[in-house]
C-alpha positions as CSV (number, residue, x, y, z in Angstrom):
1,M,-122.4,-65.8,88.8
2,L,-124.7,-65.0,85.4
3,Y,-128.0,-66.2,87.7
4,W,-127.5,-63.4,90.0
5,L,-126.7,-60.7,87.3
6,L,-129.8,-62.0,85.4
7,I,-132.3,-62.3,87.3
8,P,-132.7,-59.0,89.2
9,L,-133.0,-57.7,85.1
10,R,-136.4,-59.2,84.9
11,E,-137.8,-56.3,87.1
12,Y,-136.7,-53.8,84.0
13,Y,-137.5,-56.9,81.1
14,F,-139.7,-59.6,81.3
15,F,-137.3,-62.2,78.9
16,F,-135.2,-62.5,81.8
17,N,-137.6,-64.3,83.9
18,V,-136.8,-67.1,81.9
19,F,-134.1,-67.2,83.9
20,R,-135.5,-68.7,86.8
21,Y,-136.7,-71.6,85.2
22,I,-134.5,-74.6,86.3
23,T,-135.0,-76.6,82.9
24,V,-133.7,-73.5,81.3
25,R,-130.4,-73.0,83.7
26,T,-130.0,-76.7,83.2
27,A,-129.8,-77.2,79.8
28,L,-128.0,-73.6,79.2
29,S,-125.5,-75.5,81.4
30,G,-125.2,-78.3,79.5
31,I,-124.4,-76.9,76.6
32,T,-122.0,-73.9,77.9
33,A,-119.9,-77.1,79.2
34,L,-120.4,-79.4,75.8
35,L,-119.3,-76.0,74.2
36,L,-116.1,-75.6,76.5
37,M,-115.6,-79.6,76.0
38,F,-115.2,-78.4,72.1
39,I,-112.7,-75.1,72.5
40,L,-110.3,-76.0,74.6
41,T,-109.6,-79.4,74.8
42,P,-107.5,-80.2,71.7
43,L,-105.7,-77.7,72.9
44,F,-105.0,-79.2,75.9
45,I,-104.1,-82.5,73.7
46,R,-101.7,-80.1,71.8
47,L,-100.4,-78.8,75.7
48,L,-100.3,-82.7,76.9
49,K,-98.3,-84.1,74.1
50,R,-95.8,-81.1,73.9
51,H,-94.8,-82.3,77.4
52,Q,-95.3,-86.1,76.5
53,V,-97.9,-86.8,79.2
54,G,-99.2,-89.6,77.9
55,Q,-100.5,-93.0,79.1
56,E,-98.7,-96.2,80.1
57,I,-99.6,-99.8,79.1
58,R,-99.9,-102.4,81.4
59,P,-97.7,-105.0,80.5
60,E,-100.5,-107.7,81.9
61,G,-103.0,-106.2,79.9
62,P,-104.4,-107.5,76.5
63,S,-101.7,-106.8,73.6
64,S,-104.1,-105.0,71.5
65,H,-103.9,-101.8,73.6
66,L,-100.1,-101.6,73.8
67,N,-100.0,-99.0,70.7
68,K,-102.3,-97.0,72.6
69,K,-99.4,-96.3,75.4
70,G,-98.4,-92.5,74.5
71,T,-101.9,-90.9,74.5
72,P,-102.7,-87.8,76.4
73,S,-104.2,-89.0,79.7
74,M,-105.2,-87.2,82.2
75,G,-108.2,-85.4,80.2
76,G,-110.8,-85.8,83.3
77,L,-109.3,-81.9,84.0
78,M,-110.8,-81.1,81.1
79,I,-114.5,-82.6,81.9
80,I,-114.0,-81.4,85.8
81,G,-113.4,-77.6,84.3
82,A,-116.3,-78.1,82.5
83,T,-118.2,-78.9,84.6
84,L,-117.3,-76.4,87.7
85,I,-116.9,-73.6,85.1
86,S,-121.3,-74.1,83.7
87,T,-122.3,-74.8,87.1
88,L,-120.5,-71.6,88.5
89,L,-122.2,-69.4,86.2
90,W,-125.9,-71.0,85.8
91,G,-126.5,-72.6,89.2
92,N,-127.7,-70.8,92.4
93,L,-124.8,-70.6,94.6
94,E,-126.3,-70.2,97.5
95,N,-127.5,-74.1,97.3
96,I,-125.4,-76.1,99.7
97,Y,-125.7,-79.2,97.7
98,V,-124.4,-77.6,95.0
99,W,-121.5,-76.3,96.9
100,L,-120.9,-80.2,98.0
101,A,-121.6,-81.8,94.1
102,M,-118.9,-79.3,93.0
103,G,-116.5,-80.1,96.4
104,G,-116.8,-84.2,96.0
105,M,-116.4,-83.8,92.3
106,L,-112.7,-81.8,93.6
107,F,-112.0,-84.4,96.6
108,F,-111.7,-87.0,93.8
109,G,-110.2,-85.6,90.9
110,A,-107.8,-84.5,93.1
111,I,-106.8,-88.7,94.5
112,G,-106.5,-88.9,91.1
113,L,-104.8,-86.1,89.8
114,A,-102.0,-87.4,92.4
115,D,-102.0,-90.6,90.8
116,D,-102.1,-90.1,87.4
117,F,-99.0,-87.2,87.8
118,I,-97.5,-89.9,90.0
119,K,-97.5,-92.5,86.2
120,Y,-95.7,-89.3,84.2
121,R,-93.6,-88.1,86.7
122,W,-91.3,-91.7,87.1
123,R,-93.3,-93.2,83.8
124,Q,-94.7,-96.1,84.7
125,S,-97.7,-98.1,85.1
126,L,-98.6,-98.0,88.4
127,G,-99.0,-94.3,90.9
128,L,-100.6,-94.4,94.0
129,T,-100.2,-98.0,96.0
130,P,-103.6,-99.7,96.3
131,R,-103.9,-99.1,99.9
132,Q,-103.0,-95.3,99.3
133,K,-105.1,-94.8,96.6
134,L,-107.9,-96.2,98.6
135,G,-106.9,-94.3,102.0
136,L,-107.3,-91.4,100.4
137,Q,-110.5,-92.6,98.8
138,F,-111.9,-93.0,102.4
139,L,-110.4,-90.1,103.5
140,A,-112.6,-88.1,100.6
141,S,-115.7,-89.8,101.5
142,G,-115.5,-88.9,105.4
143,V,-115.2,-85.5,105.3
144,L,-118.1,-85.4,102.9
145,A,-120.2,-88.8,105.1
146,L,-119.6,-85.7,108.4
147,T,-119.9,-83.1,106.1
148,L,-124.1,-85.0,105.7
149,V,-124.8,-86.2,108.6
150,L,-123.6,-83.2,110.2
151,I,-126.2,-80.8,108.0
152,G,-128.4,-83.7,108.0
153,F,-129.1,-83.4,112.1
154,R,-129.6,-79.6,111.4
155,G,-132.5,-80.6,108.5
156,Q,-130.6,-80.1,105.5
157,F,-130.5,-83.3,104.3
158,S,-132.6,-86.9,105.4
159,L,-131.0,-89.2,107.1
160,N,-133.8,-91.9,106.4
161,L,-133.5,-94.1,103.8
162,T,-135.4,-94.8,101.4
163,F,-136.0,-97.9,99.6
164,P,-137.1,-98.5,95.8
165,F,-140.9,-100.2,95.3
166,F,-141.2,-99.6,99.8
167,K,-143.3,-96.3,99.9
168,E,-143.4,-96.4,103.5
169,W,-140.3,-98.3,104.9
170,T,-137.8,-95.2,105.5
171,P,-135.4,-96.1,108.8
172,Y,-133.8,-93.3,110.6
173,L,-130.1,-94.2,110.2
174,G,-128.8,-91.1,112.1
175,W,-124.6,-91.7,112.5
176,F,-124.9,-94.9,110.7
177,Y,-125.6,-92.8,107.8
178,L,-122.3,-92.3,107.5
179,P,-121.0,-95.4,107.3
180,W,-123.6,-96.1,104.3
181,I,-122.1,-93.2,102.8
182,L,-118.6,-94.4,102.9
183,F,-119.8,-97.3,100.7
184,I,-122.0,-95.5,98.1
185,L,-118.4,-93.2,97.1
186,V,-115.5,-95.4,97.4
187,G,-117.5,-98.3,95.9
188,S,-118.6,-95.6,93.4
189,S,-115.4,-94.0,92.3
190,N,-113.8,-98.0,91.8
191,S,-116.6,-99.0,89.8
192,V,-116.1,-96.3,87.2
193,N,-111.8,-96.6,87.3
194,L,-112.5,-100.2,86.5
195,A,-114.9,-99.8,83.8
196,D,-111.9,-97.1,82.0
197,G,-110.1,-99.6,79.9
198,L,-111.5,-99.4,76.6
199,D,-112.1,-96.1,74.1
200,G,-115.0,-93.8,75.2
201,L,-116.4,-97.1,77.2
202,A,-116.6,-95.5,80.7
203,I,-117.4,-92.4,79.8
204,G,-119.9,-93.1,77.6
205,L,-121.8,-95.8,79.9
206,T,-120.7,-92.0,82.5
207,L,-122.8,-90.1,80.0
208,I,-125.8,-92.3,80.1
209,A,-125.9,-92.5,84.7
210,S,-125.3,-88.4,84.0
211,V,-128.4,-88.0,82.1
212,A,-130.4,-90.7,83.6
213,L,-129.4,-89.1,87.5
214,T,-130.4,-85.6,86.0
215,A,-133.8,-86.6,84.8
216,L,-133.8,-88.2,88.7
217,T,-132.3,-84.7,90.4
218,Y,-135.1,-83.3,88.9
219,V,-137.7,-85.5,89.8
220,A,-136.7,-85.4,93.6
221,G,-136.8,-81.7,93.4
222,H,-140.2,-80.9,92.0
223,A,-143.3,-80.6,94.4
224,V,-145.5,-82.0,92.0
225,W,-143.7,-84.6,90.6
226,S,-142.2,-85.6,93.7
227,Q,-145.8,-86.3,95.3
228,Y,-146.7,-87.8,92.1
229,L,-144.5,-90.5,91.7
230,N,-144.4,-90.8,95.5
231,I,-140.7,-90.6,96.3
232,L,-139.4,-88.6,99.3
233,R,-139.3,-84.6,97.9
234,V,-135.3,-83.0,98.8
235,P,-136.2,-79.0,98.0
236,L,-132.6,-78.4,97.8
237,A,-132.1,-81.5,94.8
238,A,-133.8,-79.0,92.6
239,E,-130.7,-76.5,91.9
240,L,-128.5,-79.7,92.0
241,T,-129.7,-80.0,88.1
242,V,-128.3,-77.6,87.2
243,F,-124.9,-79.4,88.2
244,V,-125.9,-82.8,87.0
245,G,-126.7,-81.2,83.5
246,A,-123.6,-79.5,83.3
247,L,-121.5,-82.9,83.6
248,S,-123.6,-84.5,81.1
249,G,-122.3,-81.6,78.7
250,A,-119.3,-82.6,79.8
251,C,-119.2,-85.9,79.2
252,L,-120.4,-85.7,75.4
253,G,-117.8,-83.5,74.4
254,F,-115.5,-85.3,75.8
255,L,-116.7,-88.8,74.7
256,W,-115.8,-86.6,71.2
257,F,-112.2,-86.6,71.7
258,N,-112.1,-90.1,73.6
259,C,-114.4,-92.2,70.8
260,H,-112.4,-95.2,69.6
261,P,-109.6,-94.7,68.4
262,A,-109.0,-92.0,71.3
263,E,-107.2,-88.8,70.5
264,I,-106.8,-88.2,75.0
265,F,-107.6,-90.6,77.8
266,M,-109.6,-89.6,81.5
267,G,-106.9,-91.1,83.7
268,D,-107.4,-91.3,87.1
269,V,-108.5,-87.6,87.6
270,G,-111.5,-88.5,85.5
271,A,-112.5,-91.6,86.7
272,L,-112.1,-91.4,89.9
273,S,-113.6,-87.8,90.4
274,L,-116.5,-89.0,87.6
275,G,-116.9,-92.2,90.2
276,G,-117.2,-90.5,93.0
277,T,-119.7,-87.9,91.9
278,L,-122.3,-89.9,90.6
279,G,-122.7,-91.7,94.2
280,L,-122.9,-88.5,95.7
281,I,-125.7,-87.1,93.3
282,A,-127.7,-90.5,93.7
283,I,-126.9,-89.6,97.6
284,L,-128.0,-86.6,98.0
285,I,-131.3,-87.1,96.4
286,K,-131.9,-90.1,98.1
287,Q,-132.1,-92.2,95.3
288,E,-128.8,-94.5,96.3
289,F,-130.1,-98.2,95.8
290,L,-131.1,-96.7,92.5
291,L,-127.2,-96.4,91.4
292,F,-127.2,-99.7,91.6
293,T,-129.2,-99.6,88.8
294,V,-128.5,-97.0,87.2
295,A,-124.2,-97.7,87.2
296,G,-125.5,-101.2,86.0
297,V,-122.5,-102.1,83.9
298,F,-120.1,-99.9,86.8
299,I,-121.0,-101.9,88.6
300,L,-120.6,-105.5,86.9
301,E,-116.9,-104.5,85.8
302,A,-116.5,-104.3,89.2
303,L,-118.2,-107.9,90.6
304,S,-116.0,-109.7,88.1
305,V,-113.0,-108.2,89.4
306,M,-114.2,-109.7,92.8
307,L,-115.2,-112.9,91.6
308,Q,-112.6,-113.4,89.2
309,V,-109.7,-112.4,92.4
310,S,-111.5,-114.7,95.3
311,Y,-112.3,-117.7,92.8
312,F,-108.2,-117.1,91.8
313,K,-107.1,-117.3,95.5
314,L,-110.0,-120.0,96.4
315,S,-108.9,-122.1,93.0
316,G,-105.4,-121.7,93.5
317,G,-104.7,-120.3,90.4
318,K,-108.1,-121.3,88.4
319,R,-110.2,-118.1,86.7
320,I,-113.6,-117.6,85.9
321,F,-113.4,-114.9,83.0
322,R,-110.3,-114.8,80.5
323,M,-109.4,-111.6,82.3
324,A,-111.2,-108.8,84.3
325,P,-112.5,-106.4,84.7
326,L,-115.4,-108.0,82.6
327,H,-114.6,-105.9,79.4
328,H,-111.2,-107.2,78.5
329,H,-113.0,-111.1,78.6
330,F,-115.0,-109.9,75.1
331,E,-112.0,-108.6,74.1
332,L,-110.0,-111.9,74.1
333,V,-112.9,-113.6,73.7
334,G,-112.4,-112.1,70.0
335,W,-115.2,-108.7,70.2
336,P,-114.0,-105.8,68.6
337,E,-112.7,-103.3,71.1
338,E,-115.7,-101.0,69.3
339,K,-118.1,-104.4,69.5
340,V,-117.5,-104.5,73.2
341,V,-117.5,-100.7,73.8
342,I,-121.7,-99.9,72.2
343,R,-123.1,-103.3,73.5
344,F,-121.8,-102.4,77.2
345,W,-123.3,-98.4,76.3
346,I,-126.6,-100.6,74.8
347,I,-127.0,-102.6,78.7
348,G,-125.9,-99.2,80.0
349,I,-128.9,-97.7,78.3
350,I,-131.3,-100.7,79.3
351,F,-130.3,-100.1,83.1
352,A,-130.6,-96.3,83.5
353,L,-134.5,-96.8,81.8
354,F,-135.1,-99.7,84.1
355,S,-134.1,-97.2,86.8
356,L,-136.3,-94.8,85.7
357,T,-139.4,-96.9,84.6
358,T,-139.2,-97.8,88.8
359,L,-140.4,-94.8,89.9
360,K,-143.4,-95.1,88.5
361,L,-143.4,-98.8,90.2
362,R,-143.5,-97.3,94.0
């Protein structure tokens, strides 16, 4: 909204011409989201405590987590709110990619909110059943996938699949792009949800991934940089940088309150919305395969669960890890929670840097 108000003023005052630049508005959206988090999150925490909206702890988890019971949850609502408000203020709302990103965040956030509300209403550690949650995720992903395929036929989204390190091979998928989008969105949202088990772990990794995606989004939408790095240019993705910048600022602000010992948890409303959003951004900028390295730690967490469950069933009750997801294994090995989180952040940074270096290797 501020974009539409400020840009016309450049005809009278040259200073306002600066708001044409995406880099400026991306920085402003990130700062706005950060300030909103700093101002509103303490108020939200007090509100949650007043209404006793606290985290329920699964009894099968590590015993060291039992003292976290009752910590305010649903903090993901603040992340969503700060991101959307900042994007509405500084983004060009004529861009369909911006609306798709905001819609995707809301879709997955609504699923997580339903799950969190059931936990709060009936005071139980499980909300929606796994089948219900997965069904709703496929429904939300299906709506987004169908929308992308339809606008793809109108020329607003490329239905060609791009691969890192392969310059010329971009197969056209057409309607077959739909199941690929479903796989990315459902997998991404669940991966972040599985990693949300330690103070600051999931939000820190999301911050790292969103910063990397901010750079990738800017490059994908920039005519010169995309040509120089020989990646598919996505003109509509340029404005999407403002949204991802806002997401980064919101994540940084939430980390202030979520670091150990956490004052608030993001809940499923945060984990599912953040995971789905990361996947959707990667799809929109045509970097789905880089998502596997940008969000590398999230992938490892999800793989650890799949390996544990599969091996448990095939071996008749044996386990690969002491507990899955992977961060719980290292807790039970004896690593303090803070050490697990920081080391996972370091690995996440390495993954993100590797993803960015692949741009030059094409």
